[in-house]
C-alpha positions as CSV (number, residue, x, y, z in Angstrom):
1,M,19.7,13.9,21.4
2,A,19.3,11.8,24.6
3,A,15.8,13.3,25.0
4,L,14.9,12.4,21.5
5,A,16.2,8.8,22.0
6,T,14.3,8.5,25.2
7,F,11.0,9.9,24.0
8,F,11.0,8.6,20.4
9,W,12.7,5.2,21.0
10,G,9.8,3.4,19.3
11,W,9.9,5.5,16.2
12,L,13.7,5.2,16.0
13,L,13.4,1.4,16.4
14,G,10.8,1.5,13.7
15,A,13.1,3.4,11.3
16,L,15.8,0.9,12.0
17,L,13.6,-2.1,11.3
18,L,12.1,-0.5,8.2
19,G,15.5,0.2,6.9
20,F,16.5,-3.4,7.6
21,C,13.5,-4.8,5.7
22,M,14.1,-2.5,2.8
23,G,17.8,-3.5,2.7
24,W,16.8,-7.1,2.8
25,I,14.4,-6.9,-0.1
26,A,16.4,-4.4,-2.2
27,V,19.6,-6.4,-2.9
28,V,18.8,-6.9,-6.5
29,H,19.0,-3.5,-8.1
30,R,18.1,-3.4,-11.8
31,A,17.2,0.3,-12.2
32,Q,19.6,3.1,-13.1
33,G,21.6,4.5,-10.3
34,V,21.9,8.1,-9.2
35,S,24.3,10.1,-11.4
36,K,27.5,11.5,-9.9
37,V,26.2,15.1,-10.2
38,W,23.1,14.2,-8.2
39,M,25.2,12.3,-5.7
40,R,27.3,15.3,-5.1
41,W,24.2,17.6,-4.6
42,L,22.7,15.1,-2.2
43,A,25.9,14.8,-0.2
44,L,26.1,18.6,-0.1
45,L,22.5,18.8,1.1
46,A,23.1,16.1,3.8
47,A,26.3,18.0,5.0
48,A,24.4,21.2,5.2
49,L,21.6,19.6,7.2
50,V,24.0,18.1,9.6
51,A,25.9,21.4,10.0
52,A,22.6,23.2,10.6
53,S,21.8,20.7,13.3
54,L,25.1,20.8,15.0
55,T,25.4,24.6,15.0
56,K,21.7,24.9,16.1
57,V,20.9,27.4,13.3
58,V,17.3,26.2,13.2
59,P,15.7,27.1,16.5
60,G,12.6,25.8,18.3
61,R,10.3,23.2,17.0
62,F,11.8,23.0,13.5
63,G,15.2,22.4,14.9
64,Y,13.8,19.6,17.0
65,W,12.2,18.1,13.9
66,L,15.4,18.4,12.0
67,D,17.3,16.6,14.7
68,L,14.7,13.9,14.8
69,F,14.7,13.6,11.0
70,L,18.5,13.2,10.9
71,M,18.4,10.5,13.6
72,M,15.7,8.6,12.0
73,F,17.3,8.8,8.5
74,A,20.7,7.7,9.9
75,L,19.1,4.7,11.6
76,Y,17.1,3.9,8.4
77,L,20.3,4.0,6.3
78,F,22.1,1.9,8.9
79,G,19.3,-0.7,8.8
80,C,19.4,-0.7,5.0
81,A,23.1,-1.4,5.1
82,I,22.8,-4.2,7.6
83,G,19.8,-5.8,5.9
84,S,21.4,-5.8,2.4
85,W,24.7,-7.1,3.9
86,L,22.9,-9.9,5.7
87,R,20.8,-10.8,2.6
88,D,24.0,-10.9,0.4
89,W,25.7,-13.1,3.0
90,V,22.7,-15.5,3.2
91,V,22.4,-15.7,-0.6
92,S,26.1,-16.2,-1.2
93,R,26.2,-19.0,1.4
94,S,23.3,-20.9,-0.3
95,K,24.9,-21.0,-3.7
96,P,26.5,-24.3,-4.6
97,A,30.2,-24.4,-5.0
98,S,31.3,-24.6,-8.7
């Protein structure tokens, strides 16, 4: 993981900043959300990918790509959370008190 962070620090920073920007502009959500069934399947898929990465089941180049994908996706989600939280905080502070 340290080698990935050292070599791909620009891409990892880009994933974080892209997530921040997407979280900032996606505060207002008017579409239908993901159903509970799909949420469970996606959580199971994420857990399986993390388990495959930790146990080194996927060897070689594809394992390297899996580790990189998981790091970039985690940073993207972290950036989304921070961006949406900051946008919500800024918008809630600018509302007049009633």
